[in-house]
C-alpha positions in Angstrom: 0.0 0.2 -0.2 1.4 3.3 -0.7 0.3 6.7 1.1 -1.4 9.3 -0.9 0.9 12.2 0.0 0.5 15.8 -1.7 3.2 17.0 -4.0 5.0 20.1 -2.8 7.3 22.1 -5.2 9.9 23.7 -3.4 12.0 25.4 -5.9 11.6 26.6 -9.6 14.6 28.0 -11.7 15.3 29.0 -14.7 18.0 26.8 -16.7 20.2 27.8 -19.6 22.7 24.7 -19.5 24.4 23.1 -22.6 24.7 19.8 -21.4 27.5 18.2 -23.3 29.3 15.2 -21.3 28.1 13.1 -18.7 30.2 10.6 -16.9 28.6 7.4 -15.3 30.6 5.7 -12.3 30.5 3.6 -9.2 32.3 4.4 -6.4 33.1 2.9 -2.7 33.1 5.3 0.3 33.2 4.1 3.9 33.8 5.0 7.4 35.5 3.5 10.6 34.4 4.9 14.2 37.0 3.8 17.1 35.4 3.6 20.6 36.6 5.8 23.4 38.3 2.8 25.1 40.0 2.1 22.0 41.5 5.9 21.3 42.5 5.5 24.6 44.4 2.3 24.6 46.0 3.2 21.0 47.6 6.4 22.5 49.0 4.3 25.7 52.9 4.3 25.4 52.7 0.4 25.6 49.6 -1.1 23.9 47.9 -3.7 25.9 47.8 -6.9 23.7 44.6 -7.9 22.9 42.7 -5.0 24.3 41.3 -3.5 21.1 37.7 -4.1 19.7 36.8 -4.2 16.6 36.0 -0.8 15.3 32.5 0.0 13.7 32.8 0.4 9.9 30.1 0.8 7.1 31.0 0.5 3.3 28.6 1.9 0.9 28.8 1.6 -3.0 27.4 4.4 -4.9 26.6 4.6 -8.5 25.9 8.1 -10.1 26.7 10.6 -12.5 28.2 13.9 -13.3 26.9 16.1 -15.5 28.9 18.9 -17.0 28.6 21.6 -19.8 28.3 25.4 -20.5 26.0 27.7 -18.2 24.6 29.8 -21.0 22.9 32.1 -18.3 26.3 33.8 -18.2 26.2 35.0 -21.7 24.5 38.5 -22.6 24.1 40.8 -25.5 27.7 41.5 -25.3 28.9 38.0 -25.6 27.8 37.4 -29.0 28.7 39.5 -31.8 27.9 38.8 -35.4 29.4 40.3 -38.8 27.8 39.0 -42.0 28.6 35.3 -42.0 30.9 35.4 -39.2 30.1 35.2 -35.5 32.5 35.8 -32.4 31.2 34.2 -29.0 32.6 35.0 -25.7 32.0 31.5 -23.9 32.2 30.8 -20.0 34.4 27.6 -19.5 32.5 24.4 -19.0 31.5 23.4 -15.3 30.2 20.7 -13.4 26.2 21.4 -13.7 24.9 18.8 -11.5 26.1 15.6 -9.8 23.1 13.3 -9.2 23.3 10.3 -6.4 19.7 9.1 -5.9 19.0 7.3 -2.4 18.4 4.1 -4.8 21.9 4.4 -6.4 23.4 3.2 -2.9 24.0 -0.1 -1.7 25.2 -1.3 1.6 28.2 -3.6 1.0 29.3 -4.1 4.9 28.1 -2.6 8.2 29.5 -3.2 11.7 27.8 -1.5 14.6 25.1 1.2 14.9 25.2 4.1 12.4 22.6 6.9 12.6 21.2 8.3 9.5 23.2 11.5 9.8 26.5 9.2 10.0 25.2 7.3 6.8 24.6 10.8 5.0 28.1 12.0 5.9 29.4 8.6 3.8 26.9 9.2 1.0 28.3 12.7 0.9 31.8 11.2 0.7 30.7 9.2 -2.0 29.4 12.0 -4.1 32.9 14.0 -3.5 34.5 10.9 -4.8 32.2 10.6 -7.7 33.2 14.3 -8.6 36.9 14.1 -7.8 37.1 11.0 -10.0 35.0 12.7 -13.0 37.5 15.8 -12.6 40.4 13.4 -12.8 39.1 12.1 -16.2 38.9 15.9 -17.6 35.2 16.1 -17.7 35.8 19.7 -17.9 38.1 19.6 -21.0 35.8 17.2 -22.8 32.7 19.3 -21.8 34.3 22.5 -23.4 35.3 20.5 -26.7 32.2 19.0 -27.1 30.3 22.3 -26.5 32.4 24.0 -29.0 31.4 21.4 -31.5 27.8 21.7 -30.9 27.7 25.3 -31.2 29.7 25.4 -34.4 26.8 22.8 -35.8 24.1 25.1 -34.6 25.7 28.2 -36.0 26.3 26.3 -39.3 22.6 25.4 -39.4 22.0 29.4 -38.8 23.8 30.2 -41.7 27.5 31.4 -40.2 30.1 29.9 -41.7 33.1 31.7 -39.8 33.5 31.4 -35.9 35.8 32.8 -33.2 35.1 31.2 -29.5 36.8 33.0 -26.9 36.7 31.8 -23.3 36.0 33.7 -20.3 
């Protein structure tokens, strides 16, 4: 049985984005929590053998996507100048437009101990950061810039322009 709950719109925003690259990935994020006794024992000059307990640990596997492209809201009337069959455009550099990891995109690989929802959320945020970092390491922004230029050239050719100059802000 599914409860009938009202739908509430929290935010409406205007978007002017040219999405040029989406990177899909699967990442692993974890967290380890030591008890207070373990922290004290680990800091003694001579540890007591066999006195350490197993720390609490959680390991999550997250799947998601990083969306990159050009935020066209940064353009204004001064950004585009046309001269006959030529056009010059001052473009913003590609940026990460969104990182999407839904709750259903996570799987608990291992969990030992009791974890609050806030602690699990922190591990999910860590996974999101890893996903973003890996996309940046794979040059998602460079690829998004190149793809954006190709798409704009195709669009401008279809609009009748033959020569193009792109200057990045």
